[in-house]
C-alpha positions as CSV (number, residue, x, y, z in Angstrom):
1,M,67.8,10.9,23.4
2,P,67.5,12.0,19.7
3,H,68.0,8.3,18.6
4,R,65.6,6.8,20.8
5,I,63.3,9.7,19.8
6,R,63.1,8.8,16.1
7,V,62.9,4.9,16.6
8,L,59.9,6.2,19.1
9,L,58.3,7.8,16.2
10,I,59.2,5.5,13.4
11,G,57.7,2.8,15.8
12,V,54.3,4.0,16.1
13,A,54.1,5.5,12.7
14,F,53.3,8.7,14.0
15,G,49.8,7.5,15.3
16,V,48.8,10.9,16.3
17,L,46.0,11.3,13.8
18,C,43.1,8.9,13.2
19,V,39.9,8.4,11.8
20,R,37.4,5.9,11.4
21,G,34.3,6.8,9.6
22,A,31.7,9.3,10.4
23,Y,28.0,9.5,11.8
24,A,25.9,8.3,9.5
25,S,26.3,4.4,8.0
26,G,29.8,4.5,7.1
27,F,29.9,8.7,6.1
28,A,27.1,8.1,3.6
29,L,24.2,11.0,4.0
30,K,21.5,9.2,1.5
31,E,19.0,12.0,2.9
32,Q,18.5,13.7,-0.8
33,S,14.6,13.6,-1.0
34,A,11.9,14.9,1.3
35,T,9.2,12.2,-0.4
36,G,11.9,9.6,-0.1
37,L,12.7,10.3,3.6
38,G,9.1,10.0,4.2
39,S,9.2,6.4,3.2
40,A,12.6,5.5,4.0
41,F,13.3,5.8,0.6
42,A,11.9,2.4,-0.4
43,G,11.0,2.7,-4.1
44,Q,13.5,5.9,-5.5
45,A,15.2,3.6,-7.6
46,S,12.1,3.0,-9.1
47,G,10.9,6.0,-9.7
48,G,10.2,7.9,-7.2
49,E,7.9,10.9,-6.8
50,D,9.4,13.8,-8.1
51,I,13.1,14.5,-9.9
52,S,15.3,14.0,-6.9
53,A,14.9,10.1,-7.6
54,M,17.7,11.2,-10.5
55,F,20.2,10.9,-7.4
56,V,19.8,7.1,-7.0
57,N,18.4,6.4,-10.9
58,P,19.2,9.1,-13.5
59,A,16.5,7.3,-15.5
60,A,13.7,7.9,-13.3
61,I,13.5,11.5,-14.7
62,T,11.7,10.3,-17.6
63,R,8.7,9.5,-15.5
64,Q,8.6,13.4,-14.9
65,S,7.5,15.8,-18.1
66,G,7.7,19.8,-18.3
67,N,10.9,21.6,-17.1
68,R,11.1,21.7,-13.3
69,V,13.1,22.7,-10.4
70,S,13.3,20.9,-7.3
71,L,14.8,22.3,-3.6
72,L,14.7,20.8,-0.2
73,A,16.9,21.1,3.0
74,T,16.9,18.4,5.6
75,H,17.7,18.6,9.3
76,I,19.8,16.5,10.8
77,M,19.7,15.7,14.9
78,P,21.9,13.1,15.8
79,Q,22.1,12.5,19.6
80,V,25.3,10.5,20.6
81,Q,26.9,10.1,24.2
82,F,30.0,8.3,25.2
83,R,29.6,6.7,28.3
84,D,31.2,5.1,31.0
85,G,34.6,5.9,30.0
86,S,37.6,4.6,31.1
87,A,41.6,5.1,29.7
88,S,45.0,4.7,30.7
89,T,48.2,5.0,28.6
90,V,50.7,2.6,27.5
91,T,52.8,3.0,30.6
92,G,49.9,1.9,32.7
93,A,48.9,5.5,34.0
94,A,45.2,6.6,34.1
95,I,44.4,9.2,31.8
96,A,42.1,11.6,33.4
97,G,39.1,13.3,31.8
98,G,35.0,13.2,31.1
99,N,32.8,11.6,28.3
100,G,33.2,14.3,25.6
101,G,29.8,16.1,26.5
102,S,26.0,15.4,26.2
103,D,25.8,15.4,23.2
104,V,28.7,15.1,21.0
105,A,27.5,15.0,17.2
106,D,26.3,18.2,15.8
107,D,23.1,18.8,14.0
108,A,23.3,19.7,10.3
109,T,21.6,21.2,7.8
110,L,21.9,19.6,4.0
111,P,20.6,21.2,1.2
112,A,20.1,19.7,-2.2
113,A,18.8,21.0,-5.7
114,Y,17.8,19.4,-8.9
115,A,16.6,20.8,-12.3
116,L,15.3,19.0,-15.2
117,W,15.4,20.2,-19.2
118,D,12.2,18.3,-21.1
119,L,14.1,17.8,-24.2
120,D,11.5,16.4,-25.8
121,E,9.1,19.2,-25.2
122,S,11.2,21.6,-26.2
123,F,12.9,20.1,-29.4
124,A,10.5,17.5,-29.9
125,L,12.8,14.9,-29.9
126,G,10.5,12.0,-28.9
127,H,11.3,9.0,-26.8
128,K,11.1,11.3,-23.6
129,F,14.6,12.7,-23.7
130,R,15.5,14.6,-20.5
131,L,18.5,16.1,-19.0
132,G,18.5,16.5,-15.2
133,L,21.4,18.4,-12.9
134,G,21.4,17.4,-9.3
135,I,23.7,19.0,-6.3
136,N,24.1,17.1,-3.2
137,V,26.1,16.6,-0.2
138,P,26.5,12.8,-0.5
139,F,29.1,12.1,2.1
140,G,29.9,14.1,5.1
141,L,30.2,13.9,9.0
142,E,30.8,16.4,11.8
143,T,31.5,15.5,15.8
144,D,33.1,17.7,18.4
145,Y,34.4,16.1,21.7
146,N,35.5,18.2,24.7
147,D,38.9,19.4,25.1
148,G,39.9,17.4,28.3
149,W,37.7,14.8,27.8
150,V,38.8,10.9,28.5
151,G,39.1,9.7,24.8
152,R,41.1,13.1,23.7
153,Y,44.1,11.0,22.2
154,Y,41.9,9.3,19.8
155,A,39.5,12.3,18.6
156,L,38.5,15.5,18.9
157,R,37.0,17.5,16.1
158,S,36.1,15.2,12.9
159,K,34.6,16.9,10.0
160,L,33.9,15.6,6.2
161,A,32.3,17.7,3.9
162,T,31.3,17.0,0.2
163,L,29.5,18.5,-2.4
164,N,28.7,16.5,-5.7
165,I,27.2,17.7,-9.2
166,N,25.8,15.6,-10.8
167,P,24.7,16.1,-14.7
168,V,22.2,13.3,-16.3
169,L,20.5,12.5,-19.3
170,A,18.1,10.2,-19.4
171,F,15.3,8.6,-22.7
172,E,13.2,5.8,-23.0
173,V,14.7,3.3,-25.8
174,V,11.5,1.6,-26.3
175,P,8.0,2.2,-24.4
176,G,8.5,1.1,-20.8
177,L,12.4,1.1,-20.6
178,S,14.4,3.7,-20.0
179,L,18.1,4.3,-19.5
180,G,20.5,7.3,-17.7
181,A,23.9,8.2,-17.3
182,G,25.4,11.0,-15.6
183,A,29.2,12.0,-14.3
184,Q,29.8,13.0,-10.8
185,F,32.1,16.2,-9.9
186,Q,33.0,15.8,-6.4
187,Y,34.8,18.2,-3.8
188,A,36.0,16.6,-0.7
189,D,37.1,18.6,2.4
190,A,38.1,16.9,5.5
191,T,39.3,18.3,8.8
192,L,40.9,16.0,12.0
193,T,41.9,16.9,15.1
194,N,42.8,15.6,18.6
195,A,45.1,15.9,21.4
196,V,48.7,14.0,21.6
197,D,50.0,12.7,25.0
198,F,53.8,14.4,24.7
199,G,53.9,13.8,28.2
200,T,53.9,9.6,27.5
201,I,56.0,9.7,24.5
202,G,58.8,11.9,26.3
203,A,58.6,9.8,28.9
204,L,59.6,7.0,26.9
205,A,62.3,8.6,24.8
206,G,64.0,9.8,28.1
207,V,62.7,13.6,28.9
208,P,63.3,13.6,32.1
209,F,60.2,16.2,33.1
210,A,57.8,14.1,31.0
211,V,54.7,13.0,32.9
212,P,52.4,10.8,30.9
213,A,48.5,11.9,30.2
214,Q,49.2,15.2,31.8
215,Q,51.3,17.3,29.0
216,D,48.9,17.4,26.0
217,G,49.3,19.2,22.8
218,R,47.4,19.2,19.7
219,A,47.7,18.2,16.7
220,R,45.2,18.8,13.2
221,V,45.3,17.6,9.8
222,S,42.6,19.1,6.7
223,G,42.7,18.6,3.1
224,D,40.7,19.1,0.1
225,D,40.5,17.6,-3.3
226,W,38.0,17.0,-6.4
227,G,37.3,13.6,-7.6
228,Y,34.9,12.6,-10.5
229,G,32.9,9.4,-11.5
230,F,29.7,8.6,-13.2
231,T,26.3,7.4,-12.5
232,L,24.0,4.7,-14.2
233,G,20.7,3.7,-14.3
234,A,17.6,1.7,-15.8
235,L,14.1,1.7,-15.2
236,L,11.0,-0.6,-16.9
237,E,7.6,-0.8,-16.6
238,P,6.5,-4.2,-17.9
239,W,3.2,-3.4,-17.5
240,A,0.8,-0.7,-16.5
241,G,1.1,-0.3,-12.2
242,S,4.6,-2.4,-12.0
243,R,8.0,-0.6,-12.2
244,F,11.4,-1.7,-11.5
245,G,14.6,0.3,-11.4
246,V,18.5,0.0,-10.8
247,G,20.7,2.6,-9.8
248,Y,24.5,2.8,-10.0
249,R,26.6,5.3,-8.4
250,S,30.4,4.9,-9.0
251,A,33.5,5.5,-6.7
252,V,35.0,8.6,-6.5
253,K,38.6,8.8,-5.5
254,H,40.3,12.0,-3.9
255,R,43.5,12.7,-3.1
256,L,43.2,14.9,-0.1
257,S,46.3,17.7,0.2
258,G,46.4,19.8,3.4
259,R,48.6,20.6,6.0
260,G,49.4,19.0,9.0
261,S,49.9,21.4,12.2
262,F,50.9,20.9,15.9
263,R,50.3,22.9,19.3
264,L,53.1,21.9,21.6
265,D,52.2,21.3,25.0
266,G,53.0,24.1,27.8
267,A,55.8,22.1,29.8
268,G,57.9,22.4,27.1
269,V,58.2,18.2,26.4
270,G,56.8,18.4,22.8
271,S,59.5,21.3,21.8
272,T,62.1,19.1,23.4
273,L,61.1,16.5,21.0
274,S,60.8,18.4,18.2
275,A,64.6,20.0,18.3
276,A,65.5,16.5,18.8
277,S,64.1,15.0,16.2
278,G,62.5,17.4,13.9
279,A,59.1,15.8,14.0
280,F,55.8,17.9,15.6
281,T,56.4,20.5,12.9
282,D,53.8,22.2,10.7
283,T,54.0,20.2,7.6
284,D,52.1,19.6,3.9
285,A,49.8,16.5,4.3
286,E,47.9,14.1,1.9
287,A,45.6,11.6,2.2
288,D,43.7,9.2,-0.1
289,L,39.9,9.0,0.5
290,T,37.8,6.8,-1.9
291,T,34.0,7.5,-1.5
292,P,32.6,4.1,-2.1
293,E,30.2,3.1,-5.0
294,S,26.6,1.7,-4.5
295,L,23.9,-0.4,-6.3
296,T,20.6,0.3,-5.5
297,I,17.8,-2.1,-6.3
298,G,14.0,-1.1,-6.7
299,A,10.2,-1.9,-7.1
300,T,6.9,0.0,-6.8
301,Q,3.5,-2.0,-7.2
302,D,0.0,0.2,-7.1
303,L,-2.3,-2.0,-5.2
304,G,-5.6,0.1,-6.4
305,A,-7.5,2.6,-4.5
306,G,-5.0,4.8,-4.6
307,W,-2.5,2.5,-2.9
308,S,1.1,1.3,-3.9
309,A,3.7,-0.7,-2.1
310,S,7.4,0.3,-2.8
311,A,10.8,-1.7,-1.9
312,E,14.5,-1.2,-2.1
313,A,17.9,-2.8,-1.8
314,Q,21.0,-1.0,-1.8
315,W,24.6,-2.3,-1.7
316,T,27.6,0.1,-1.0
317,R,31.2,-1.2,-1.3
318,W,32.6,-0.1,1.9
319,S,35.5,-2.4,1.9
320,R,37.5,0.0,-0.2
321,F,37.9,1.7,3.3
322,D,40.5,-0.8,4.2
323,D,43.3,1.8,5.7
324,L,43.9,5.8,6.0
325,T,47.3,6.6,5.4
326,I,48.5,10.5,5.9
327,E,51.8,11.2,4.5
328,F,53.8,14.4,5.6
329,A,56.2,16.3,3.4
330,N,58.3,16.7,6.6
331,P,60.4,13.7,6.2
332,A,61.1,13.4,10.1
333,Q,57.6,13.3,10.4
334,P,56.2,9.5,9.8
335,E,53.6,8.5,7.8
336,S,50.4,7.7,10.2
337,F,48.7,4.5,9.4
338,T,45.4,3.4,10.8
339,D,43.9,0.2,10.0
340,E,40.2,0.8,9.2
341,D,38.8,-2.9,7.6
342,W,35.5,-1.8,6.6
343,E,32.7,-4.1,5.2
344,D,30.6,-3.9,2.4
345,V,26.8,-3.5,3.9
346,W,23.3,-3.5,2.7
347,F,20.1,-1.1,3.2
348,F,16.8,-2.5,3.2
349,A,13.4,-0.8,2.8
350,A,9.6,-1.0,2.4
351,G,7.0,1.7,2.2
352,L,3.4,2.4,1.7
353,T,1.6,5.5,-0.7
354,W,-1.6,6.1,-0.2
355,K,-2.9,8.9,-2.5
356,P,-6.6,9.6,-2.0
357,T,-6.9,12.5,-3.9
358,E,-4.8,14.0,-6.9
359,A,-3.6,16.6,-4.8
360,W,-2.6,14.9,-1.4
361,A,-0.3,11.8,-1.0
362,F,0.7,10.0,2.4
363,R,3.7,8.0,3.0
364,A,5.5,5.8,5.2
365,G,8.3,2.9,5.3
366,Y,10.8,0.8,7.5
367,A,14.7,0.3,6.8
368,Y,17.1,-1.8,8.1
369,D,20.7,-0.3,7.5
370,Q,24.0,-1.8,8.4
371,S,27.0,-0.3,9.5
372,P,30.4,-1.0,7.7
373,V,32.9,-0.5,10.6
374,P,33.5,-3.7,12.5
375,R,33.4,-3.8,16.5
376,R,37.6,-3.9,17.1
377,T,37.9,-0.9,14.7
378,A,35.3,1.5,16.2
379,T,36.4,4.4,17.8
380,P,34.7,7.5,19.1
381,R,35.0,9.4,15.5
382,I,32.2,7.1,14.3
383,P,30.0,5.5,17.2
384,D,28.2,3.8,14.5
385,T,26.5,0.8,14.5
386,D,23.3,-0.9,12.6
387,R,20.0,0.9,12.4
388,H,16.5,1.1,12.4
389,W,14.6,3.9,10.4
390,L,10.8,4.8,10.7
391,A,9.4,7.2,8.8
392,I,6.5,9.3,7.8
393,G,5.8,11.9,5.0
394,A,3.5,13.9,3.2
395,S,3.2,15.9,0.1
396,Y,0.4,18.4,-1.2
397,R,-0.5,20.1,-4.7
398,P,-1.6,23.1,-4.7
399,A,-1.6,23.8,-8.2
400,P,-0.7,21.2,-11.1
401,T,3.1,22.9,-11.7
402,L,3.2,22.9,-7.9
403,L,4.5,20.5,-5.2
404,L,4.9,20.5,-1.4
405,A,6.5,17.7,0.6
406,A,8.2,16.9,4.1
407,G,9.5,13.7,5.8
408,Y,10.3,12.9,9.3
409,T,12.7,9.7,10.2
410,H,13.5,8.9,13.7
411,I,16.6,6.2,13.3
412,F,17.3,3.7,16.2
413,L,20.6,2.7,16.6
414,R,21.9,-0.7,19.1
415,D,24.7,0.5,21.6
416,G,27.7,0.5,20.6
417,E,31.1,-0.5,22.5
418,I,34.8,1.1,21.9
419,D,37.1,-1.2,23.0
420,L,40.6,0.0,21.6
421,S,44.2,-1.2,22.7
422,A,47.6,0.9,23.1
423,A,48.9,-2.5,21.5
424,G,47.1,-1.9,18.3
425,T,48.8,-0.8,14.7
426,G,49.6,3.0,14.9
427,E,47.8,3.3,18.8
428,T,50.4,3.4,21.0
429,F,50.5,6.7,22.1
430,R,46.7,7.1,21.8
431,G,46.3,4.4,25.1
432,N,43.6,2.3,25.9
433,L,39.5,3.0,26.0
434,N,36.8,1.7,26.8
435,G,33.0,2.6,26.9
436,R,30.1,2.9,25.5
437,T,27.9,4.8,23.4
438,R,24.4,5.4,23.1
439,S,23.0,7.4,20.2
440,A,19.5,7.8,18.0
441,I,19.0,10.5,14.9
442,D,16.0,12.4,14.0
443,M,15.3,14.1,10.6
444,V,13.1,16.4,9.0
445,S,12.9,17.5,5.5
446,L,11.2,20.0,3.2
447,Q,10.9,20.3,0.0
448,V,9.4,22.2,-3.2
449,E,9.5,21.4,-6.5
450,W,8.0,23.7,-9.4
451,R,7.1,23.0,-13.0
452,F,7.0,25.7,-15.9
């Protein structure tokens, strides 16, 4: 039996932990500005309305003068349901369980903070020298399914959190043309859990009392890391009332280091397997994760009578996420390989802004956001599909030194399909899983900016 167990473990490359993304477009979080949210982020690259535009284009801060601080919070309320689920093991045994809960995507509040130091004002440098700092959460996810749900071998809890510290410097090279650059210092922390079908593993390995889909354990992997990158940007105003901007955020590579741990089943199948093979014991674990680069192009045109129109296009290189490989320090624990094969995608947005007075501004926008996840690799960890945004927002200046802003967006997602097979690479002991997903997102953002 020990030899048969080792052959099975190597053959499936462990296969009890996987992640295929996050609940957002990929696992990116665009919600870094309340003024931007109100127009579906159209026009952020071409200067935006406040210093939060530095997240997309560091050169945009040359449009703002004076020392400033901007604070905001965005509350994201996703609604995600898995429906009509059915599952079976590689042996054909039915996997019982529910659909995971009425809403498996947790609400989250994303903070962001920005600061601007007007070096020209402080030191009379000329050329609109500005030093900025952005602190953001640019990537993240959190989904949580009920323990006994039908897809428990694919996903229980998934959580990714990041923190990005982004100092930037911008200046006006010649009148109408500004350039900016910055550094990214990014922290990432991830935790993934799912059930382990020791019953099926044991039955195929010859454990006499093993019963497929009836003797579950649990696997957990967690890890964290700091990574580094850069940002670049340019802002062009060839004539009054017309602005064009481009911003680039580099990829950031992480080597997540942490622990892999296991909770064995109560029937003793897992302990039998572990004693015979040396696997399924707590061990150090590592995995590579690269957050993708993005290129954003935007334009804003004043239309007169307080109106302006903006457009934005953003390309994100999600094809970097080709696979997820988890390596374990325990030599008896084969590495886990999960095919991802994500695709590069585009985000398109268009918006209108109306400023009836110097104090008030009203915004609306629409966006189309492509999903990078191919249908064949979609899992319950990321019920991701293409989506449409509808956004509204407003801002008010009660004094020249104070800006108050709010934005609201509803995101419509088309229904998704989950169609996973035990014949897939690394999927043998996760089994076959079919079902549909239905999702929507509401977001509300509040922001305050103070000039001093």
